[in-house]
C-alpha positions, 0 to 999 in steps of 0.5 A: 701919146697921140693915140692914148688922147681920145678924139673930140668926136668921140668925147662929144658923142659920149657927152650927147648919150650921157644927156640923153640917159639923163633925160630919160632918167627924168622921163622914163615913161615919156619915153616909152610910150611916146616919142623915142622908143627905149628898149626894155633892157635900158629902160631897167638899167636906168632905174637900177641906176636911179635906185642905186643913186638913192634918188627918192620918188616924188609921188607928186611929180608928173613923172611919176603920176604919168606911169601910174596912169599908163599902169591903170590904163593897161590894167583896165584894158587887160580886164575888159579883154579877159572878160567872158561868160565864165569868168565875169565873177572873177573879173568885176573884183579885180576891176574894183581893185584899180582906180575906177574913180581916177580911170573912169573915162578910161574905163569907158573907153576900153568898154566901148572900144571891146563892144565895137570890136566884139558886138556878140559880148554885149550882154557880158559887157552891160553886166560888168557895167551894171556891177560897176554902176551899183558902186560907181553910178558916175561911171555907168552914167558916162558909159550910157551918155557916150554910148547914146551919143555914139548911135546918134552920131552913127544914125546920122552918118547912116553907118549901120554897122556901128549903129547896129553895134551900139543899139545892141548895147543899149538894148542890153543895157535896158535889160540890165536896168542901167538905162529906162525902157523909154529910151528903147522905145524912144530909139525904135520909134526914132527908127520906124519914124521914116522907115528905110531897109537899114532902120528897119533891120536895126529895129528888128534886131534891137526888139529881139535883144530888149523885147522880152523886157519890154513885154514885161515892164511896157507892154503898151509901148511894145504893142504900139511898136509891132503895130508900126511893124504891121504897117510897114508890112501893109505898106510894102515899101521896103525890100522882100528881104526886110519883110522876112525879117519883120515876119520872123520877128512876129514869130519870135513875139509869138514865142514870147522871146524864148530864144532871146532871154533878156538876162541870162542867168549867168549874168544876172549879177545885181539885185534889182533894188540896188540897181541905178537906172538913168533916165537919158533920152536921145534928145538930151544935151550930153557931155562925153566928158573926153576930158577924162580920157587923157593924163592931167597931173593931180595936186592931191594924187597921195590923198585921192589914192589913199581915199580910193583904197578906202573905198576899195576895201568897202567895196570888196568887203575887206577889213579896214585896219586905220591910217597906219596901214594906209601909211605903210602902203604909201611907203611901200607903193613905190618899190612896188611900182618899180618891181611891177614896172620891171616885170612889165618890161621883162614881159614885153616892151613894146605892148600895144596901146590896145591893152592885153590879156594879162594884168600889169605885174604878171607873167604871161602864160599861154592860153587856148581859147576855143570859141564856142559862139560860132561868131566866126561862122555866123559872120561868114554866113552873113558875108556870103549872104550880103554878097549873093543878094547884093550882086547884079549879076551871077557873074559878079556874084561868083567873082565877090565869092570867090574873093571871100576867104573861106576856110578849108572844109567850109565849102558846104556853108556857101552851098547851104547859104546859096540854097536858103536864099534861092528857097526864100524866093517866091519862084525859082530865079535862074541866077541861083542856079547859074551862080551854082553851075558856074562855082561847080565849073570853077573847081571840083571841090565845089562840085563836090561841096553841092553833091553833099548838099544834094544828099543832105537836102534829100534826107531833110525834104520833109522839113521844107515846105512846099514852095521851098521844096519846089525851088530847091528841086529846081536848082539841083535840076538846072545844075543836073542840066548844065552837067555841073553837077554829077549824075551819080548823085541820083544813086540816093534816090530809091524810088519805093513806096517803103523808101519814099515819103509825100515829100521825097516824091514831090522832090523827085516829080519836080526834078524829072519834070524840070530835066524833061522840059530841059532835054525833052522826053526822048533825050533823057530816055535815052540818058537814063537807059545808058548801060554804064550808068545803069547802077546809079540809076537801079534805085530809080526803076527797081528791078528786084521785086515785081511790086517795087517795079509796079510802083515805079511804073505807076508813079512815072506814068502819074507824072506824065513821063511814062516814056521813061518806063519802056524798059521797066514794062518790058522787064515787068512783061518778062518777069511776069511771063517767065512767073507764069511759064514757071507756074504752068511748068509747076502745075504740068509737073503736078499733074504728071506726078498725080497721073504717075501716082494714080497709074501707080494706084490703078496697077496695083488695083489690076494685079490684085483683081487678077490674083482674085479671079484666079482664085474664083476660076480654081473654086469653080473648076473643083465644083465642076469636076465633083457634080460631074462625078455625082451625076455619073454615080447617080447615072450608075445607080439607075442603070444598075436599078434598070438591070435589076428590075428586068 
C-alpha cells in the first residue's frame, strides 16, 4: 500500500511539466524562436494535442500573428539568399507571393544584409529591388534610404569595407534608375572634396560601376569628376599605388567602360517608363523606419491579408475569382499554416535567424553550387596584395603571408602577386627579392612555385613593358644569387636567333648582368663551367651548330660578358679547325683521285702509242726489203748488159 502511493515530489514535478506544456500551447512560436528551446518532436506533439482538443485558431491573436511573422521572415530570407544571375526571373514572382507590404522592413533588412555579405552580387540585388520598386515603390524607397544612411555612417566612421560595399550598391541602384544620378555625383564630390587614399579608392571603384550610366545621362558631371581626378594626380599628395588606380580608371574611360556595363542583359528586367526614380541626397533627413523590422500586433490582420492576396494576384497576373475564394482561402489558411509548420519542424527544428536556402514548407535537397565568379580567388589576391604593401619589412611580410590560409595548389597566386607588385615599381626594390628568397628557404613548395613562375614569366615576357621586364629579371637574379631558386630553371633558356625575341634577349641580358654584379665575372664563369650542370646550361651555350655558337658568342660579347665565352670560343676554334682539316683531307683525296685518274688515262695512252709504233716498224722493214731486192735486180741487169756489150 505504501508503494502504490506516488511520492509528493513526483506529483509536483508532473504538475510543473503539465503547466509548462500548457504555456507552450499558448505560445508555441515564442518558445521556439526565443527563450527556451523546444525540440521539434515536442512541438509537433503539442500541436497534435491542440488539434485533437478541437481548439479554434484565433487569427487575430498575438500567437498566430507572431507565427505568421516568423514564417514571412524566413520566406524572405530564403528567397534573398537563393537569388543569383540565373534564377532571378524565377525568384521575383516568388517574392511577390509573400506579403511585402507587411514585411517591407524584413525585405529591406534581408537585402542589405545579403549585399553586405556578398558585394559581388550587388547588381543582382539591385535588379531585384528595381522590379519590386515598380510595383511597391514604398519598399524601394525604404531600401534606398537605408543604403544612403548606412553609407553616411560608414563614411563618418572611416569604415572602408562597409563604405565600399554600400557605394557599389548605390552605383547599381543608379544604373537601375532606382536612384537619381545626382546622388552619384554628390557622393563623388563628397569623396573627392578632401581626398585621402581610402576615399579616392572608393571613388575609383564607384566610377567604374556607374561611369557608363553617367556618361550617357550626365556627361558634364562625369567630365567634372575626371577633371578632379586629374587635379589629384597633378598634386601628387596621395600614395603611388592609388595614383596607379586613377591612371587605370582613365584607361577604362578611354575604352568607354566596355568592361563595366551599367546593366548586363540578364538583369535588364524593367522598362524605362515603368521605373520609379527617387531623388534622395546625402544631406537629406532620412527616417530608416526601423519599427518595421520588429513584430507588432495588427488589429486588422485578417482584412489586410485578404487585401494583399488581391494585390499579389494582380501583380502576378492571376485571375480574381471574387471574395468567395478569399473566404475559402481564409478558412483553409490555418490548416495550411499548421501543415507548413510541421514540415518546417521535420526539416530543421533549430533554423538559423539569418534565413535558409529553402522556403518554409519545402523539403530540402542537396544542391552543389559551383562558383564561377572566382570571388574567393579575387579576395585571396586582395589579401596577399594588402599584406605585401602594408608590411614594414620583409620579415613582417613573410610572417603575415604564412598566416594566410592559402588553399593547396594556390601557391602560384602568391608568387604572381609578389611579381606583380615588384614589376609595378619604378625601380627594383630589394624588399621583394628578400620576401621571395625567405619564402623559398622556408618550404620547398615555394621553391617549386617560384620555379614555375619563372617559366611562365619567361614564356610571356614579350607582354611586359621594358621597366616591368627589368624588375622581374632583377627579382629572379636575386633569388638565383641567394641560391633560393635552383639554377636548373635556366634550362629553359635557349640562346639562339630562332628561339629568342628582343624581349627575351633583354631579359637574359639583365639577368646575367645582375648575376655578374653579384658574383663577379670570374666566379660566374666558374659556376657556368661546372661539368655536372653542363646539360642545364647547354641552351645558353649552344654547341650543336656553329652558327648558334657564333650567335651566343656575339651576344655575350655585346653585353660585356665575353669572359663567359672562352669555352665556346675554344669549341668554335676546334670545330673550325676540324672542319678545315676535313676540307683539306677531302681536297687531298680529291687531288689523289684526280691524279690516279690521270695516271690511268696516261698509261692507257702510252700503251696505245707503243702498239702503233710497232706496227710502223714492221711496215718500214717490209718496204726496205723490197727496195733491196729491186736494187739487186737492177744491178744484175746492169752487169748482164755490160757483159753483152763486151
